[in-house]
C-alpha positions as CSV (number, residue, x, y, z in Angstrom):
1,M,51.6,-16.9,0.8
2,I,52.8,-20.0,2.9
3,N,53.2,-19.8,6.7
4,A,56.3,-21.4,7.9
5,V,58.3,-21.6,11.1
6,I,62.1,-20.8,10.3
7,D,64.4,-22.9,12.4
8,T,67.3,-20.9,14.1
9,N,69.9,-22.8,12.3
10,V,68.5,-21.5,8.8
11,I,68.3,-17.8,10.0
12,I,71.9,-18.1,11.5
13,G,73.4,-19.5,8.2
14,P,73.2,-16.3,6.1
15,L,74.5,-14.2,9.0
16,I,77.6,-16.3,9.1
17,R,78.1,-16.9,5.3
18,G,76.9,-14.8,2.6
19,E,75.5,-17.5,0.3
20,G,73.6,-20.7,0.1
21,Q,70.0,-22.2,0.4
22,N,69.6,-20.5,3.9
23,R,70.2,-17.2,2.5
24,A,67.5,-18.0,0.0
25,I,65.0,-18.8,2.4
26,L,65.8,-15.7,4.3
27,R,65.4,-13.7,0.9
28,A,62.0,-15.4,0.4
29,C,60.8,-14.3,3.6
30,L,62.2,-10.7,3.1
31,E,60.3,-10.6,-0.4
32,E,57.1,-12.0,1.3
33,R,56.9,-15.2,-0.7
34,L,57.2,-17.0,2.6
35,R,55.6,-15.7,5.8
36,P,57.6,-16.7,8.8
37,V,55.6,-17.1,12.0
38,L,57.3,-16.3,15.2
39,G,56.5,-16.7,19.0
40,Q,58.2,-16.0,22.2
41,S,60.5,-19.1,22.7
42,L,61.7,-18.8,19.1
43,F,62.4,-15.1,19.3
44,L,64.4,-15.8,22.6
45,E,66.2,-18.6,20.8
46,Y,67.0,-16.3,17.9
47,E,68.4,-13.6,20.1
48,A,70.5,-15.9,22.3
49,V,72.3,-17.5,19.4
50,L,72.7,-13.9,17.9
51,G,74.5,-13.1,21.2
52,R,76.9,-15.9,20.8
53,D,80.5,-15.6,19.4
54,L,79.9,-17.3,16.0
55,F,80.3,-14.7,13.7
56,Q,84.1,-14.0,13.3
57,K,84.0,-14.9,9.7
58,S,80.9,-13.3,8.7
59,P,80.9,-11.1,5.8
60,L,78.4,-8.7,7.7
61,S,79.2,-6.2,10.4
62,T,77.6,-6.4,13.8
63,V,75.4,-3.4,12.6
64,E,74.5,-5.2,9.4
65,R,73.8,-8.5,11.0
66,R,71.3,-6.7,13.3
67,Q,69.7,-4.7,10.4
68,L,69.2,-7.9,8.5
69,F,67.8,-9.6,11.6
70,D,65.4,-6.6,12.2
71,A,64.3,-6.7,8.6
72,F,63.5,-10.5,9.0
73,L,61.5,-9.9,12.2
74,S,59.7,-7.0,10.4
75,V,58.0,-9.6,8.2
76,C,57.2,-12.2,10.7
77,E,53.9,-12.7,12.0
78,W,53.7,-12.8,15.9
79,V,51.7,-15.9,17.1
80,P,51.1,-16.4,20.7
81,V,51.1,-20.0,21.8
82,Y,48.5,-20.7,24.2
83,Y,48.7,-24.6,24.3
84,L,51.7,-26.7,24.7
85,W,51.3,-30.0,22.5
86,R,54.5,-31.6,23.6
87,P,55.2,-33.8,20.6
88,N,58.0,-35.2,22.6
89,L,60.8,-34.9,20.0
90,R,64.2,-36.4,20.7
91,D,65.6,-32.8,21.4
92,E,63.2,-31.5,23.9
93,G,64.3,-27.8,22.9
94,D,62.5,-28.5,19.4
95,N,59.1,-29.2,20.9
96,H,58.3,-25.5,20.9
97,I,58.9,-25.1,17.2
98,V,56.3,-27.7,16.5
99,E,53.9,-26.0,18.9
100,L,54.4,-22.7,17.2
101,A,53.8,-24.4,13.8
102,V,50.6,-25.7,15.1
103,A,49.5,-22.3,16.5
104,G,50.6,-20.3,13.6
105,S,48.8,-22.6,11.0
106,A,52.1,-23.2,9.3
107,A,52.4,-25.4,6.4
108,M,56.1,-26.2,7.0
109,I,58.9,-26.1,9.2
110,V,62.2,-25.2,7.5
111,T,65.4,-26.6,9.2
112,N,68.6,-28.1,8.5
113,N,68.1,-30.7,11.1
114,V,65.3,-32.7,9.6
115,A,66.0,-35.8,11.7
116,D,65.5,-33.9,14.8
117,F,61.7,-33.8,14.1
118,R,61.3,-37.5,13.2
119,G,59.8,-40.0,15.7
120,A,57.5,-37.5,17.3
121,E,55.0,-39.3,19.6
122,L,52.4,-36.6,18.6
123,R,52.3,-36.0,14.6
124,F,50.7,-33.2,12.6
125,P,50.7,-34.5,9.1
126,E,49.6,-31.0,7.7
127,I,52.9,-29.7,8.8
128,R,55.8,-30.8,6.7
129,V,59.4,-30.4,8.0
130,L,61.6,-29.5,5.0
131,R,65.3,-28.8,4.4
132,P,65.8,-25.3,2.6
133,P,66.2,-26.7,-0.8
134,D,63.0,-28.6,-0.5
135,A,61.0,-25.6,0.8
136,L,62.5,-23.5,-2.0
137,K,61.1,-26.0,-4.6
138,E,57.7,-25.5,-3.0
139,L,57.9,-21.7,-3.6
140,S,59.0,-22.0,-7.2
């Protein structure tokens, strides 16, 4: 199984819309074809976004969204991040994702915002940053 950090935008997508590549990534995690690694900063980010008023058009009720999110959390591997690498990404808020990927021996970061991870001062060539369709190809 491949370890991966799943960016918040990929997790929130299936909770807003009931279809698409983001949903397929979530399904791959729930089917244990992809092992999501999770740390404190990313968990808090997930929780903060889930608390926002984004879900008016969601096909899922509040209870169903929470159940799906809890199911996702149940397959995550909790990884403590003891060392801050600070790759100095364009968006400071994304540095913790790279640090989690390093700490969790992740082979990939799955995100819809690949451009946000370009131009890092500190690079980790063994960690690929992939959009959901590209990550799904790797699982096939």
